[in-house]
N, C-alpha and C positions, 0 to 999 in steps of 0.2 A: 451657552446652553443648547442652542439649536444645533451646533456642531456635535455635541455629545449625543443628542437624540438621533441625528442623522447617522452617526457612527454606530449607535446601538441598533438601529433599524437595518443597516447594511450587514452588520454582524449576524443578526437573526436570519436574514435572507440567505446568507452564505452557509448557514447550518442546516437549511432545509434539505431533507432527503429528496432525491430526484422524483420520487413518487408523489411527494407533497408538492414540490414545485410544479409538477405536471397536473395538479388538481385531481389525481387519482385517489389519494387518501387525504383526509382532512388534516391530520396532524402526525408528523413523524420527522424528528430531527436526526441527522446522521451522527452515529457514534462509532463509525468505522473509518473515519478519515476518507470517505468516498471511495473506499476499496470495494466497489460493487461486486466484483468477481468472487470475493470471499465473504459476501454478506448473505446470511441465511434469509433475512427479510426480503432481499431482492430476488432470491431464488424462488421463494414462495409466491411473490407477486407475479413473476414472469410465468410460472407454471399456471397460476390462476387465470391470468389474462389470455395465455395461449390456449388453454382448454376452452375458455369461453368463446374465443374466436373460432375455434374448430367447430364447436357446437352450433354456433350461429351459421357458419358456412354450410354445415351438414343439414341443418334445419331448412335452409333455403332450397336445397336440392329436393328435399321431401315436399316442401310447400309448392314447388313448381308442378309436381305431379298432382298434388292435392287440388291446386287451383284448376287444373284441367278437368279433374273428376267432378269438382263442384259445379262446373259449368254444363256438365252433361245431363240432359233430361231425356226421359222416355219419349221417343218420337213415334207418332202414329202414321207418318207418311211412308214408312218402310217396315219390313217385317224382320224381327230379331230371330236368329236361329241359334241352335246349340253350337258349342265349340267356338263361340265368339265370332260368328258370321252374321251378316245382315244382307237382305236383298231388297231391291226396289224395282217395281214393274216398269218395263219399257214398252213392251207390246204384249199381246196375249201369250202367256206361257214363256215370255222372254224377260230376263231380269238382269239388272246390275248386281254383281256379287261384291260385297265389301266386308270390312272388318269392324267389329263392334268397337265404338269409340272408347269404351272402358279399357280394352286391351291396348289400343293405340296410345292412351295416356301414359302407359308404362314404357313404350317403345321409343328410343331415341338413337340416332346415329346407326341405323340398321340397313341391311341389304335384304332383298326379297328374291326368292326363287320360286317360280310357279312349277309345281310338281305334276301338273296334268297337261297333256298336250291338246293342241287345237283340234276340235272335232271329235274328241274322245268322250265316251260315256263313263261317268264317274259313279262308282258305287259307294253307298254309305260306309264310312270307315276308312276309305282310301285317302292317302295324302293329297292335299290340295295346294298348300302354300307353305313355304319354309321361311322363317325369319332368322337372320344371323347377325352377329356383331361380335365385339370383343368379349362379350359375356358368354357366347356359345350359340346354340341353335334351338329352335323350337318349331315343330311342324303342326299345322292345323289339319284335321281330317274332316272329310265330308260328313255333315250331319244328316244327309239324305242322298238319294239318287238324283243325278242331274246330268245334263250334257254341257260340256265345256266348249263354248264357241270361240272365245278369244280373250286375251288380256286387254286391259285398258291402259293405253300409253305405257309409261314407265311407272309401275306401281310404287316403287321405292321413293320416287320424287314426289308423287302426288298423294301418298297415303294419308298424311296428317291433314292435308287441305280438303281432300274429297272423300276419303274412306274407301272408294271403289277400286277394285283390282281386276275385275273381269266381267264378261257378259256370258250368261248361262241360259240354258233352257230347262224348265222344270214344270211339272204338272201340280195342280193344287193338292192332290192327295199326298204327294211326296213332301211338299212344303209343310203340311200339317204335321207330318211325322217329325220333322226337324225343327219345328218352331219353338220359340221360347215365350212363355206368357209374361205379362207385365210384372206379376208378383215374383216370378223367377228372375227377371231382369233386375228388379229392385234388390233382391237378395244378393245378386252378383255385385251390384254397385256398392252395397253396404260392406260386403266382404273385402272389396278392393280398398275402401276407405279404412277398414279395420286393419289391413296390413300396414298402411301408412302410420296409423296411430301406434301400432306395435313397434315399428321402426323408430319413431320419434321417442318412444319411452326408453329405447336402448341407446340413444345417441351418445351419451357420455362414454360408454364402453366402446361402442362402434367407432367413434371418432378417434379415440386414442390408439386403436389397433390398426385401423385401415388408412390412417394418414401418415404412417411411417414413410420416411424418405422424401417427404415434402411434396408428394404428388397432389395436384389440384383435383378435387372431386367435382366433376361436372355432371355425371350421370348417376342414376340410382344404383346401378349394378356396381359402380366403384365404391359406393358407400356401404352396401350391405354384403358384398361378395357375390361372385358369379353364380355359385351353387344355389344360394338362397334366392337370388333374382330369378333364375330359371324355374325354381320350384313355385314361385309366386305366379309366373306366367302360365305354368302348366295347370295349376289349380283354377286359374281364371278361364282357361281355354277348354276345360273338359268337364 
């Protein structure tokens, strides 16, 4: 009797579909003699789990940026400027010039070109700095008139850690022209989070089209496409 039960149990185990044996589905016995390559159920399951894996990977890329944005708070020890710049006073009429952390949150694996020379007077609207990467380029223009004294070390290496890219000279009247109020900063912050929510809502479609060829998505521009990524940077920076 025991031998019969043991034989019965073993026979049942041998009939289990690989998806049931792997505890992915609760119950499914194989009726295709384990010819998985020609099994419609197997094709459906592989497509389902593959899409889920893609969506999870893509979500993690978005969440990395969102985590950075969630940690950013309005700081009162420096002044926010339009066009995604910030300044912090060093001496009277002398300041560190930096990049708004909101924009930095979107920038990964970038290079930086300072577009203004040492000792030059920069007018409002003139190019100050250019960011570039696999996704393309974007330039930030001066939100006010100021004097460019010098860059700070290697901005590309220190940007994420310190935010500061240069030392400049400016007078209070010019700073007030280019400054960003707290409510304007909060609007910018909400806009940036809104872009991420929009991207997450499109993940099933985005993941299926941009993961072709098996390329691993590491950066946001790889997930949403270069053109859309640049458009987001432009709307944040102007």
